[in-house]
C-alpha positions as CSV (number, residue, x, y, z in Angstrom):
1,M,8.4,-13.6,5.6
2,P,11.0,-12.3,3.1
3,V,10.2,-8.9,1.8
4,L,11.9,-7.7,-1.2
5,G,15.0,-10.0,-0.9
6,L,15.7,-9.3,2.6
7,H,15.4,-11.6,5.5
8,L,15.6,-11.9,9.3
9,I,17.5,-14.6,10.5
10,R,18.1,-14.2,14.8
11,D,18.7,-10.4,14.6
12,S,20.7,-10.7,11.7
13,L,19.7,-9.3,8.1
14,I,20.6,-11.7,5.2
15,I,20.2,-9.8,2.1
16,G,18.9,-12.4,-0.5
17,I,18.0,-12.1,-4.4
18,M,15.8,-14.2,-6.3
19,N,16.2,-14.9,-9.9
20,I,13.0,-15.3,-11.9
21,T,12.2,-16.3,-15.4
22,L,9.4,-14.0,-17.3
23,S,8.5,-14.8,-20.9
24,L,8.0,-11.6,-23.0
25,D,7.1,-10.7,-26.9
26,D,10.9,-10.1,-28.5
27,K,9.3,-6.6,-29.7
28,L,8.8,-5.4,-26.2
29,V,12.2,-6.8,-25.1
30,K,13.6,-4.4,-27.5
31,E,11.6,-1.2,-26.5
32,L,12.5,-1.9,-23.0
33,R,16.0,-2.3,-23.3
34,K,15.9,0.9,-25.3
35,L,14.3,2.6,-22.8
36,A,16.3,1.4,-20.2
37,I,19.4,2.9,-21.9
38,D,17.8,5.8,-22.1
39,R,17.2,6.1,-18.1
40,D,20.7,4.7,-17.8
41,T,19.7,1.3,-16.2
42,T,19.1,-2.3,-17.3
43,L,15.8,-4.3,-18.3
44,T,16.3,-5.9,-15.0
45,G,16.6,-2.5,-13.0
46,L,12.9,-1.5,-14.9
47,V,11.5,-4.4,-13.7
48,R,12.8,-4.3,-10.1
49,D,12.0,-0.7,-9.8
50,Y,8.5,-1.4,-10.7
51,L,8.1,-4.2,-8.8
52,E,9.4,-2.9,-5.4
53,K,7.1,0.6,-6.4
54,L,4.3,-2.0,-6.8
55,A,4.9,-3.6,-3.5
56,A,5.4,-0.5,-1.5
57,E,1.8,0.9,-2.8
58,N,0.1,-2.5,-1.7
59,A,2.0,-2.4,1.5
60,I,0.4,1.3,2.0
61,S,-2.9,0.4,0.3
62,G,-3.0,-2.5,3.2
63,R,-1.9,-0.4,6.0
64,K,-4.6,2.2,5.0
65,R,-7.4,-0.5,5.0
66,R,-6.2,-1.8,8.1
67,E,-6.5,1.5,9.6
68,L,-10.2,2.0,8.5
69,D,-11.3,-1.3,9.8
70,A,-10.0,-0.8,13.1
71,L,-11.8,2.9,13.0
72,E,-15.0,1.5,11.8
73,R,-14.5,-1.5,14.9
74,S,-14.0,1.7,17.3
75,F,-17.2,3.6,16.1
76,K,-18.9,0.5,16.7
77,Q,-17.5,-0.3,19.8
78,Y,-18.0,3.2,21.4
79,S,-21.6,4.5,20.0
80,R,-24.5,5.1,22.6
81,R,-27.7,5.3,21.6
82,L,-29.1,9.0,23.2
83,G,-32.4,8.2,22.4
84,K,-34.8,10.2,20.3
85,R,-34.5,14.2,19.8
86,T,-37.3,15.7,22.0
87,W,-35.9,19.5,21.3
88,K,-35.6,21.4,17.7
89,R,-32.6,23.5,16.8
90,E,-34.4,26.6,17.4
91,D,-35.2,25.7,20.7
92,L,-31.3,26.0,21.1
93,Y,-30.9,29.5,19.8
94,V,-34.2,31.3,21.5
95,R,-33.2,34.8,22.0
96,S,-35.0,37.2,24.5
């Protein structure tokens, strides 16, 4: 599955770029172009950076979710019932 324009075909890395079309308000585009100039980039660069960060955050949160699920499964798999507790905490610390 391609991720951020990268494709792996038979151990060879092929970088691909996909063009997309966005419908944005003219006023928004003008403001974003000014922002892009201030940041020494382009409108395309701003959009690309944002989408790359969004994809990275999603990958991290997905990984965390999978790790938490695995941890919960291991708790269920390895937990054991020990029966009723027949002692009191004070009994453990009886002093002579």
